[in-house]
C-alpha positions as a Markdown table, in Angstrom:
| # | Residue | x | y | z |
|---|---|---|---|---|
| 1 | Unk | -0.1 | 0.1 | 0.1 |
| 2 | Unk | 1.5 | 3.3 | -0.9 |
| 3 | Unk | 2.1 | 5.8 | 1.7 |
| 4 | Unk | 0.1 | 9.1 | 1.5 |
| 5 | Unk | 2.6 | 11.4 | 3.1 |
| 6 | Unk | 2.8 | 14.9 | 1.8 |
| 7 | Unk | -0.9 | 14.8 | 0.4 |
| 8 | Unk | -2.7 | 17.4 | 2.5 |
| 9 | Unk | -6.2 | 16.3 | 3.7 |
| 10 | Unk | -8.8 | 18.1 | 1.6 |
| 11 | Unk | -10.8 | 20.9 | 3.0 |
| 12 | Unk | -13.8 | 19.4 | 4.7 |
| 13 | Unk | -16.7 | 20.0 | 2.4 |
| 14 | Unk | -20.1 | 18.2 | 2.8 |
| 15 | Unk | -20.3 | 17.0 | 6.3 |
| 16 | Unk | -22.1 | 17.6 | 9.8 |
| 17 | Unk | -20.9 | 20.8 | 11.4 |
| 18 | Unk | -21.3 | 21.2 | 15.2 |
| 19 | Unk | -20.2 | 24.0 | 17.4 |
| 20 | Unk | -17.7 | 23.6 | 20.1 |
| 21 | Unk | -14.0 | 23.2 | 20.6 |
| 22 | Unk | -13.2 | 20.1 | 18.6 |
| 23 | Unk | -13.4 | 17.3 | 21.3 |
| 24 | Unk | -15.2 | 16.1 | 24.4 |
| 25 | Unk | -14.5 | 15.9 | 28.0 |
| 26 | Unk | -17.7 | 14.2 | 28.8 |
| 27 | Unk | -17.6 | 11.2 | 30.9 |
| 28 | Unk | -18.4 | 7.6 | 29.5 |
| 29 | Unk | -21.8 | 6.5 | 30.6 |
| 30 | Unk | -20.5 | 3.2 | 32.2 |
| 31 | Unk | -23.0 | 0.5 | 33.2 |
| 32 | Unk | -22.7 | -2.8 | 35.0 |
| 33 | Unk | -23.5 | -4.9 | 32.0 |
| 34 | Unk | -24.6 | -4.4 | 28.3 |
| 35 | Unk | -28.3 | -4.2 | 28.0 |
| 36 | Unk | -30.2 | -7.2 | 26.4 |
| 37 | Unk | -30.4 | -7.6 | 22.6 |
| 38 | Unk | -33.3 | -5.8 | 21.2 |
| 39 | Unk | -33.2 | -7.2 | 17.8 |
| 40 | Unk | -32.4 | -3.9 | 16.2 |
| 41 | Unk | -29.9 | -4.2 | 13.2 |
| 42 | Unk | -28.4 | -1.7 | 11.0 |
| 43 | Unk | -28.4 | -1.2 | 7.1 |
| 44 | Unk | -25.9 | 1.8 | 6.9 |
| 45 | Unk | -23.4 | 3.7 | 8.8 |
| 46 | Unk | -24.4 | 7.3 | 9.4 |
| 47 | Unk | -22.2 | 10.3 | 9.5 |
| 48 | Unk | -22.6 | 11.3 | 13.1 |
| 49 | Unk | -22.9 | 14.9 | 14.5 |
| 50 | Unk | -20.2 | 15.1 | 17.2 |
| 51 | Unk | -19.8 | 18.4 | 19.2 |
| 52 | Unk | -17.1 | 20.7 | 17.7 |
| 53 | Unk | -16.2 | 18.3 | 14.7 |
| 54 | Unk | -17.1 | 18.1 | 10.9 |
| 55 | Unk | -17.4 | 14.5 | 10.0 |
| 56 | Unk | -17.7 | 12.9 | 6.6 |
| 57 | Unk | -17.3 | 9.6 | 4.9 |
| 58 | Unk | -13.8 | 8.6 | 3.8 |
| 59 | Unk | -10.4 | 8.9 | 5.3 |
| 60 | Unk | -10.0 | 12.5 | 5.5 |
| 61 | Unk | -7.5 | 12.6 | 2.7 |
| 62 | Unk | -4.9 | 10.8 | 4.7 |
| 63 | Unk | -3.6 | 7.4 | 5.4 |
| 64 | Unk | -0.4 | 5.9 | 6.8 |
| 65 | Unk | -0.3 | 3.2 | 4.3 |
| 66 | Unk | 2.0 | 0.0 | 4.5 |
| 67 | Unk | -0.9 | -1.6 | 6.4 |
| 68 | Unk | -0.7 | 0.9 | 9.3 |
| 69 | Unk | -4.2 | 2.0 | 9.0 |
| 70 | Unk | -6.6 | 0.4 | 11.6 |
| 71 | Unk | -9.3 | -2.1 | 10.5 |
| 72 | Unk | -11.7 | -4.6 | 11.9 |
| 73 | Unk | -10.1 | -8.0 | 11.7 |
| 74 | Unk | -10.7 | -11.4 | 13.3 |
| 75 | Unk | -14.4 | -11.5 | 12.9 |
| 76 | Unk | -14.5 | -14.7 | 10.9 |
| 77 | Unk | -17.7 | -16.7 | 11.5 |
| 78 | Unk | -19.8 | -13.6 | 12.1 |
| 79 | Unk | -22.5 | -13.0 | 9.2 |
| 80 | Unk | -21.7 | -9.7 | 7.7 |
| 81 | Unk | -24.3 | -7.2 | 6.2 |
| 82 | Unk | -23.0 | -6.1 | 2.8 |
| 83 | Unk | -21.6 | -2.6 | 2.6 |
| 84 | Unk | -20.6 | -0.8 | -0.3 |
| 85 | Unk | -16.9 | -0.1 | -0.7 |
| 86 | Unk | -15.9 | 2.9 | 1.5 |
| 87 | Unk | -19.3 | 3.2 | 3.3 |
| 88 | Unk | -17.7 | 1.7 | 6.5 |
| 89 | Unk | -15.3 | 4.6 | 6.9 |
| 90 | Unk | -15.9 | 8.0 | 8.4 |
| 91 | Unk | -13.3 | 10.8 | 9.4 |
| 92 | Unk | -14.0 | 13.8 | 11.8 |
| 93 | Unk | -11.9 | 17.0 | 11.8 |
| 94 | Unk | -11.9 | 19.3 | 14.9 |
| 95 | Unk | -11.8 | 23.3 | 14.5 |
| 96 | Unk | -8.1 | 23.1 | 14.9 |
| 97 | Unk | -6.3 | 21.0 | 12.2 |
| 98 | Unk | -3.7 | 18.4 | 13.2 |
| 99 | Unk | -0.5 | 18.3 | 11.4 |
| 100 | Unk | 2.0 | 15.5 | 11.5 |
| 101 | Unk | 5.6 | 16.0 | 10.3 |
| 102 | Unk | 8.2 | 13.4 | 9.5 |
| 103 | Unk | 11.5 | 14.5 | 7.9 |
| 104 | Unk | 10.6 | 17.0 | 5.2 |
| 105 | Unk | 7.0 | 15.7 | 4.8 |
| 106 | Unk | 3.9 | 17.3 | 6.3 |
| 107 | Unk | 0.4 | 16.2 | 6.4 |
| 108 | Unk | -3.1 | 17.4 | 7.6 |
| 109 | Unk | -4.9 | 14.5 | 9.4 |
| 110 | Unk | -8.3 | 14.2 | 10.8 |
| 111 | Unk | -8.9 | 14.1 | 14.7 |
| 112 | Unk | -10.2 | 10.6 | 14.2 |
| 113 | Unk | -11.0 | 8.0 | 11.6 |
| 114 | Unk | -13.3 | 5.1 | 12.1 |
| 115 | Unk | -14.4 | 1.9 | 10.5 |
| 116 | Unk | -17.8 | 0.1 | 11.2 |
| 117 | Unk | -18.5 | -3.5 | 10.1 |
| 118 | Unk | -22.3 | -4.4 | 10.3 |
| 119 | Unk | -23.6 | -8.0 | 10.9 |
| 120 | Unk | -26.7 | -9.8 | 11.1 |
| 121 | Unk | -26.1 | -11.0 | 14.6 |
| 122 | Unk | -23.3 | -10.6 | 17.3 |
| 123 | Unk | -24.5 | -13.1 | 19.8 |
| 124 | Unk | -21.7 | -12.2 | 22.3 |
| 125 | Unk | -20.4 | -8.7 | 21.7 |
| 126 | Unk | -17.9 | -9.0 | 24.6 |
| 127 | Unk | -16.4 | -12.2 | 23.3 |
| 128 | Unk | -16.3 | -11.1 | 19.8 |
| 129 | Unk | -14.9 | -7.7 | 20.8 |
| 130 | Unk | -11.9 | -9.5 | 22.7 |
| 131 | Unk | -11.4 | -11.7 | 19.7 |
| 132 | Unk | -11.4 | -8.7 | 17.0 |
| 133 | Unk | -9.0 | -6.5 | 19.5 |
| 134 | Unk | -6.6 | -9.2 | 20.0 |
| 135 | Unk | -6.4 | -10.4 | 16.4 |
| 136 | Unk | -6.3 | -6.9 | 14.9 |
| 137 | Unk | -3.7 | -5.5 | 17.4 |
| 138 | Unk | -1.6 | -8.5 | 16.9 |
| 139 | Unk | -1.7 | -8.1 | 13.1 |
| 140 | Unk | -0.9 | -4.4 | 13.4 |
| 141 | Unk | 1.9 | -5.0 | 15.6 |
| 142 | Unk | 3.4 | -7.2 | 12.9 |
| 143 | Unk | 3.3 | -4.2 | 10.4 |
| 144 | Unk | 5.0 | -2.0 | 13.1 |
| 145 | Unk | 2.3 | -0.3 | 14.9 |
| 146 | Unk | 3.3 | -1.0 | 18.6 |
| 147 | Unk | 1.2 | -1.0 | 21.7 |
| 148 | Unk | 1.9 | 1.4 | 24.7 |
| 149 | Unk | 0.9 | 0.3 | 28.2 |
| 150 | Unk | -2.1 | -1.9 | 28.8 |
| 151 | Unk | -5.5 | -1.9 | 27.1 |
| 152 | Unk | -8.5 | -0.7 | 29.1 |
| 153 | Unk | -12.1 | -2.3 | 28.8 |
| 154 | Unk | -15.4 | -0.3 | 29.3 |
| 155 | Unk | -19.0 | -1.5 | 29.5 |
| 156 | Unk | -22.1 | 0.9 | 28.8 |
| 157 | Unk | -25.7 | -0.3 | 28.2 |
| 158 | Unk | -25.2 | 0.2 | 24.4 |
| 159 | Unk | -21.8 | -1.0 | 23.8 |
| 160 | Unk | -18.7 | -2.7 | 25.1 |
| 161 | Unk | -15.4 | -1.1 | 24.4 |
| 162 | Unk | -11.5 | -1.8 | 24.6 |
| 163 | Unk | -9.0 | 0.8 | 23.9 |
| 164 | Unk | -5.3 | 0.8 | 23.6 |
| 165 | Unk | -2.7 | 3.4 | 23.1 |
| 166 | Unk | 0.0 | 2.7 | 20.5 |
| 167 | Unk | 2.5 | 4.1 | 18.2 |
| 168 | Unk | 2.1 | 4.2 | 14.4 |
| 169 | Unk | 4.9 | 5.3 | 12.2 |
| 170 | Unk | 6.5 | 7.2 | 15.3 |
| 171 | Unk | 3.1 | 9.0 | 16.1 |
| 172 | Unk | 1.2 | 8.5 | 19.4 |
| 173 | Unk | -2.3 | 7.0 | 18.5 |
| 174 | Unk | -5.0 | 5.9 | 20.7 |
| 175 | Unk | -7.4 | 3.2 | 19.3 |
| 176 | Unk | -10.7 | 2.0 | 20.6 |
| 177 | Unk | -12.6 | -0.9 | 19.3 |
| 178 | Unk | -16.4 | -1.3 | 20.4 |
| 179 | Unk | -19.1 | -3.7 | 19.7 |
| 180 | Unk | -22.8 | -4.4 | 20.1 |
| 181 | Unk | -25.2 | -6.9 | 18.9 |
| 182 | Unk | -25.3 | -5.8 | 15.3 |
| 183 | Unk | -21.9 | -4.0 | 14.6 |
| 184 | Unk | -18.2 | -3.9 | 15.6 |
| 185 | Unk | -16.2 | -0.9 | 14.9 |
| 186 | Unk | -12.8 | 0.8 | 15.5 |
| 187 | Unk | -12.0 | 4.6 | 16.0 |
| 188 | Unk | -8.4 | 5.7 | 15.6 |
| 189 | Unk | -7.5 | 9.0 | 17.4 |
| 190 | Unk | -4.6 | 11.1 | 16.0 |
| 191 | Unk | -2.4 | 13.1 | 18.4 |
| 192 | Unk | -3.9 | 16.8 | 18.5 |
| 193 | Unk | -0.8 | 18.0 | 20.8 |
| 194 | Unk | 1.7 | 15.4 | 20.0 |
| 195 | Unk | 0.5 | 13.2 | 22.6 |
| 196 | Unk | -1.8 | 10.2 | 23.1 |
| 197 | Unk | -5.4 | 11.1 | 23.4 |
| 198 | Unk | -6.2 | 9.8 | 27.0 |
| 199 | Unk | -7.8 | 6.5 | 27.0 |
| 200 | Unk | -10.9 | 7.6 | 29.0 |
| 201 | Unk | -11.5 | 10.6 | 26.8 |
| 202 | Unk | -11.1 | 8.5 | 23.6 |
| 203 | Unk | -13.5 | 5.9 | 25.1 |
| 204 | Unk | -16.1 | 8.5 | 25.8 |
| 205 | Unk | -15.8 | 9.9 | 22.2 |
| 206 | Unk | -15.9 | 6.5 | 20.6 |
| 207 | Unk | -19.1 | 5.8 | 22.5 |
| 208 | Unk | -20.7 | 9.1 | 21.1 |
| 209 | Unk | -19.4 | 8.3 | 17.5 |
| 210 | Unk | -20.7 | 4.7 | 17.6 |
| 211 | Unk | -24.2 | 5.5 | 19.0 |
| 212 | Unk | -24.5 | 8.3 | 16.4 |
| 213 | Unk | -23.2 | 6.3 | 13.4 |
| 214 | Unk | -25.8 | 3.2 | 13.8 |
| 215 | Unk | -29.1 | 3.5 | 11.9 |
| 216 | Unk | -31.6 | 0.9 | 13.2 |
| 217 | Unk | -33.6 | -0.8 | 10.6 |
| 218 | Unk | -35.9 | -2.9 | 12.6 |
| 219 | Unk | -35.7 | -6.1 | 14.3 |
| 220 | Unk | -34.2 | -9.6 | 13.2 |
């Protein structure tokens, strides 16, 4: 995969614009356990409205390349709902753009990029999340994305989440995977100040993203 260094992210065009400072300090609404499956499933990934961010489909004009871009892997055996190419990916920019520099190259990047895979049924979201997290992070480590510290797991009534700080191409990233009964996704946070986004903050933003991105279409 060819690296896209030096290609600046396009100016955000059609998107969902919300007022704010480009991030969230809201606490994650944790719960003792995930609520029971209501049977709700999804036919598409919506572009969510996040406070202080402009979001749109796609990667925001930047990718690391060389298989360093985060994905959802290790979900073999789960029945997928067909999605058109590129419809699983959303990127969001804050009011202040993030610029990464490496050598003589510079690139403008989103605050976050996300991929969401839809399924007919995820019978055990927690077990599936652990499997996807373990498989994907091991795969990415083989490509040179190295974990930092320990992962941290969260539960809300809507989702289960697992987040890990890591370093990709020398840059401090924070990555959160999440799952419910009809979807599994990953949100990758770029460093707004050259440092890892704190895990608790990333988890709260991931929860907002996931809840806003899912479009229910009835029951199974």
